[in-house]
C-alpha positions in Angstrom: 130.7 127.6 84.2 132.0 126.0 80.9 135.4 124.8 80.0 135.3 126.1 76.4 138.7 127.1 75.0 137.0 130.2 73.4 137.1 131.9 76.8 140.9 132.6 76.4 141.6 135.3 73.9 145.4 135.2 74.3 146.0 131.5 73.5 145.3 129.8 70.2 142.4 127.4 70.5 144.6 124.6 69.1 147.0 125.1 72.0 144.4 124.7 74.7 144.5 121.3 76.5 141.9 119.8 78.7 143.5 118.1 81.6 141.8 116.3 84.5 143.4 115.3 87.8 141.5 112.6 89.6 142.3 111.9 93.2 140.5 109.3 95.3 139.3 110.6 98.7 141.3 109.2 101.7 141.8 106.1 99.5 143.2 103.5 101.8 141.1 104.6 104.7 137.9 104.8 102.6 138.5 101.2 101.3 138.8 100.0 104.9 135.6 101.8 105.9 133.8 100.5 102.9 134.7 96.9 103.7 134.3 97.1 107.5 131.1 98.7 108.8 132.6 99.0 112.3 135.1 101.6 110.9 132.5 103.9 109.3 132.1 107.3 110.8 135.1 106.6 113.1 138.6 108.2 113.2 140.7 105.6 111.3 144.2 105.4 110.0 145.9 102.8 107.8 149.5 102.0 108.8 151.3 102.4 112.0 150.3 100.6 115.2 148.5 101.6 118.4 151.8 101.0 120.3 153.3 104.0 118.6 155.3 102.2 115.9 155.5 103.2 112.2 153.8 106.1 110.4 150.3 106.8 109.0 149.8 105.9 105.4 146.3 107.3 105.1 143.8 108.9 107.5 140.0 109.0 107.3 138.3 112.4 107.2 137.1 111.7 110.7 140.7 111.4 111.8 141.8 114.5 109.9 139.5 116.6 112.1 141.9 115.8 114.9 144.9 116.9 112.9 146.0 113.4 111.9 147.4 113.0 108.4 149.5 110.8 106.2 153.2 110.5 106.9 152.6 111.4 110.6 154.3 109.2 113.2 151.8 106.8 114.9 152.8 108.2 118.3 151.8 111.7 117.3 148.6 110.5 115.7 147.5 108.7 118.9 148.4 111.7 121.0 146.1 113.9 118.9 143.3 111.3 118.8 143.4 108.7 121.6 140.3 106.9 120.2 142.1 106.4 116.8 141.5 103.0 115.1 144.5 101.4 113.3 144.0 99.2 110.3 146.8 97.2 108.7 147.4 98.0 105.0 145.9 95.6 102.4 147.8 96.5 99.3 146.4 93.7 97.3 142.9 95.1 97.8 144.0 98.7 97.1 145.7 97.5 93.8 142.5 95.7 92.7 140.4 98.8 93.3 143.0 100.9 91.6 142.9 98.7 88.5 139.1 99.0 88.4 139.4 102.8 88.5 142.0 102.9 85.8 139.8 100.8 83.5 137.2 103.6 83.9 139.8 106.2 82.9 140.6 104.2 79.7 137.0 104.3 78.6 137.6 108.0 77.9 141.3 108.3 76.9 144.5 106.4 76.6 146.5 109.4 77.8 146.4 108.4 81.5 149.4 109.1 83.8 149.1 107.4 87.1 150.9 109.1 90.0 150.1 106.5 92.6 147.4 103.9 93.2 144.8 106.6 93.9 145.5 109.5 91.6 146.2 110.2 87.9 146.2 112.8 85.2 144.0 112.4 82.1 144.4 114.3 78.9 140.9 114.5 77.4 141.5 117.2 74.8 140.5 114.5 72.4 138.5 111.7 74.0 137.1 108.4 72.9 133.5 109.4 73.4 133.8 112.7 71.6 132.5 114.7 74.5 133.1 118.5 74.2 133.4 119.2 77.9 136.1 118.0 80.2 133.8 118.9 83.1 131.2 116.5 81.8 133.8 113.8 81.4 135.0 114.3 85.0 131.4 114.0 86.3 130.8 110.8 84.4 134.1 109.3 85.7 133.2 110.2 89.3 129.8 108.7 88.9 131.3 105.5 87.5 133.8 105.2 90.3 131.0 105.4 92.8 129.0 102.8 90.9 131.9 100.4 90.5 133.7 100.8 93.8 131.4 102.6 96.2 134.1 105.2 96.7 134.3 108.9 95.9 137.0 110.9 94.0 137.7 114.5 93.6 138.5 116.0 90.2 140.3 119.1 89.1 139.9 120.3 85.5 142.0 122.9 83.8 144.4 123.6 80.9 147.5 122.0 82.4 148.7 119.6 85.0 149.7 122.1 87.7 146.3 123.8 87.7 144.3 120.5 87.5 146.3 119.1 90.4 145.7 122.2 92.5 142.0 122.3 91.6 141.4 118.7 92.7 142.3 119.5 96.2 140.1 122.5 96.7 136.7 120.9 97.4 137.6 117.6 98.9 136.0 115.1 99.5 133.9 114.3 96.4 134.8 117.7 94.9 134.8 118.9 91.3 136.6 122.2 90.5 137.2 123.8 87.2 139.8 126.5 86.5 139.0 127.8 83.0 141.6 129.4 80.8 140.6 133.0 81.4 140.7 132.5 85.2 144.0 130.7 85.4 146.3 133.7 86.3 143.8 135.4 88.6 143.3 132.1 90.5 147.1 131.6 90.9 147.6 135.2 92.1 145.3 134.5 95.2 146.7 131.0 95.9 148.6 130.8 99.2 152.2 129.9 98.5 152.1 126.7 100.6 149.2 125.4 98.3 151.4 125.5 95.2 152.0 121.9 94.0 155.7 121.6 93.7 156.6 124.0 96.5 157.3 122.0 99.7 157.1 123.2 103.3 160.7 124.2 103.6 160.6 126.3 100.4 157.3 127.8 101.3 158.7 128.9 104.7 161.7 130.4 103.0 159.5 132.3 100.5 157.4 133.7 103.3 160.5 135.0 105.0 161.2 136.7 101.7 157.7 138.3 101.6 156.2 135.8 99.1 152.9 134.8 100.6 150.8 134.1 97.4 151.0 133.8 93.7 150.8 137.5 93.2 153.9 138.0 95.3 155.7 135.2 93.5 154.8 136.7 90.1 156.7 139.9 91.0 160.0 138.0 91.0 162.0 137.8 87.8 163.0 134.4 86.5 166.7 135.3 87.0 166.1 136.2 90.7 164.1 133.0 91.3 166.9 130.9 89.9 169.5 132.8 91.8 167.6 132.2 95.0 166.2 128.7 94.5 168.4 127.2 91.8 167.2 125.6 88.6 163.7 125.0 90.0 163.3 128.8 90.0 162.3 128.6 86.3 159.4 126.3 87.3 158.3 128.7 89.9 158.4 131.5 87.4 156.1 129.6 85.1 153.5 128.4 87.6 153.2 131.9 89.1 151.6 132.7 85.7 149.5 129.5 85.6 151.8 127.9 82.9 152.8 124.3 82.8 153.8 122.6 79.5 154.4 119.1 80.9 152.6 116.5 78.9 150.4 113.7 80.3 152.7 110.7 80.0 151.0 107.3 79.9 152.5 104.3 81.7 154.8 106.3 83.9 156.3 103.8 86.3 158.3 104.9 89.3 161.3 102.6 89.9 162.3 103.6 93.4 161.6 105.7 96.4 164.6 106.9 98.4 166.1 109.3 100.9 169.7 110.2 101.4 171.8 112.8 103.3 175.3 114.3 102.8 177.2 115.4 105.8 179.4 118.5 106.1 181.5 116.7 108.7 182.2 113.0 108.1 180.5 110.5 110.4 183.3 108.9 112.2 181.7 106.4 114.6 179.3 103.5 114.1 176.9 105.0 116.6 176.6 108.3 114.7 176.0 106.4 111.5 173.3 104.3 113.1 171.6 107.5 114.4 171.8 109.1 111.0 170.4 106.0 109.3 167.4 106.1 111.7 166.6 109.7 110.6 166.9 108.7 106.9 164.6 105.7 107.5 162.0 108.1 109.0 162.2 110.2 105.9 161.9 107.2 103.7 158.9 105.8 105.5 157.2 109.2 105.2 157.8 109.2 101.4 156.5 105.7 101.2 153.3 106.8 102.9 153.1 109.9 100.8 153.5 107.9 97.6 151.0 105.3 98.8 153.4 102.5 97.8 155.8 99.9 99.2 158.7 97.9 97.9 160.4 94.6 98.5 164.0 95.6 97.8 165.9 97.8 100.3 169.2 99.3 99.2 171.7 101.0 101.4 174.1 103.5 99.9 177.3 104.6 101.6 179.8 107.1 100.3 183.1 107.1 102.3 185.2 110.1 103.1 187.4 109.5 100.0 184.2 109.6 97.9 184.3 105.9 97.1 180.6 104.7 97.0 179.2 101.3 97.7 175.7 99.9 97.8 174.2 96.9 99.5 170.7 95.5 98.8 168.3 92.9 100.1 165.0 91.7 98.6 162.3 90.4 100.9 159.3 88.2 100.2 157.1 90.9 101.9 157.0 94.6 101.2 158.8 97.0 103.6 156.1 99.1 105.3 157.3 99.5 108.8 160.2 101.7 109.9 161.5 99.0 112.4 161.9 96.4 109.6 163.7 99.0 107.4 166.1 99.9 110.2 166.9 96.3 111.1 167.7 95.3 107.5 169.6 98.6 107.0 171.8 97.8 110.0 172.4 94.3 108.7 173.5 95.7 105.3 175.6 98.3 107.1 177.6 95.5 108.8 178.7 94.3 105.3 180.4 97.6 104.6 183.6 99.1 105.9 182.0 101.8 108.1 183.7 100.3 111.2 187.1 101.5 109.9 186.2 104.2 107.4 184.3 107.5 107.8 181.1 108.2 105.9 180.2 111.4 104.2 176.8 110.3 102.6 174.2 107.7 103.6 171.1 106.7 101.7 168.2 104.2 101.8 166.0 103.4 98.8 163.1 101.0 98.2 162.7 99.4 94.7 160.7 96.6 93.3 157.7 98.8 94.0 154.1 97.7 94.0 153.3 99.9 91.0 156.3 98.5 89.1 155.3 94.9 89.7 151.7 95.6 88.7 153.0 97.1 85.4 155.2 94.1 84.8 152.3 91.8 85.6 150.1 93.6 83.1 152.8 93.4 80.4 153.2 89.7 81.0 149.4 89.2 80.8 149.4 91.2 77.6 152.2 89.0 76.1 150.4 85.8 77.1 147.1 87.1 75.6 148.9 88.0 72.3 150.5 84.6 72.1 147.2 82.9 72.8 145.5 84.8 70.0 148.3 84.2 67.5 
């Protein structure tokens, strides 16, 4: 199968893009198995603890066979797999490996958009080596990753970000999947609705209740009906149901924070109810941290009182916040600096900033400036 733009008779050749989505296979867990022979072939998770604290940041493929996955509470993971091995995260090592992988990407294109430490989009429509095939580029990159890191990656290749991201998850691990232009719509029509990137579990469940089980069903809805039912995001659903996605690959995209918040129909009028609500928000936050494969050193508490006045309180730690217990403890200390003891709350939120990826970007910028000055 080729990835020649000529295979699509409805789109001008000049408009066809070649997008690759590269996703490392069970990244954190694979690094740990690479570096510790005792972990190889064993069900392993990174994050959480054997005494049922925290959540899973990554799970090896051996652990996934038991239904263990990232963002799962440790207590659930150990119930599903009693022989599970827990490894503490080593973010400094993961960042080093990530830097090596990105240097490989830059051998082919400067249009690299990292999504996290272990995945990125590449626009190779025009590439530094003048290769005509995005599939060939993806194969070369995968081979170089194995050569440089002894780890495997899966690649998805197509005409836009949505299709490339979807394709990369089809044949994991160590997969390579191409969705050519003339197969885009037919591919999407058979795609189960829960496999659409950008449609979460809650929305997928709602769609199934409405009789939308795959792309073909979604395609039957008008854009107006989708927006009426799902809000502004309905326009996005309308486009991806037809395999369309005009988003550009944006280099050096840096996420500034990861957060979770909740508004309440009835104001929280006791400290105990607020503490319980914060615990639930912290659980959501730690799941998002695991999902984004990141961590941050600055925790911010947001409180909106019943009269809509909003306050924030922050604390920066020397170590990254990776455990839910630590997040809750600091959140409660920040809570005591607010007026929730005497004022009702209608919104609570927690956010982590000063993220790993942001600090790495700043470090790279600083090194670039130093290098420039030394060459001047």
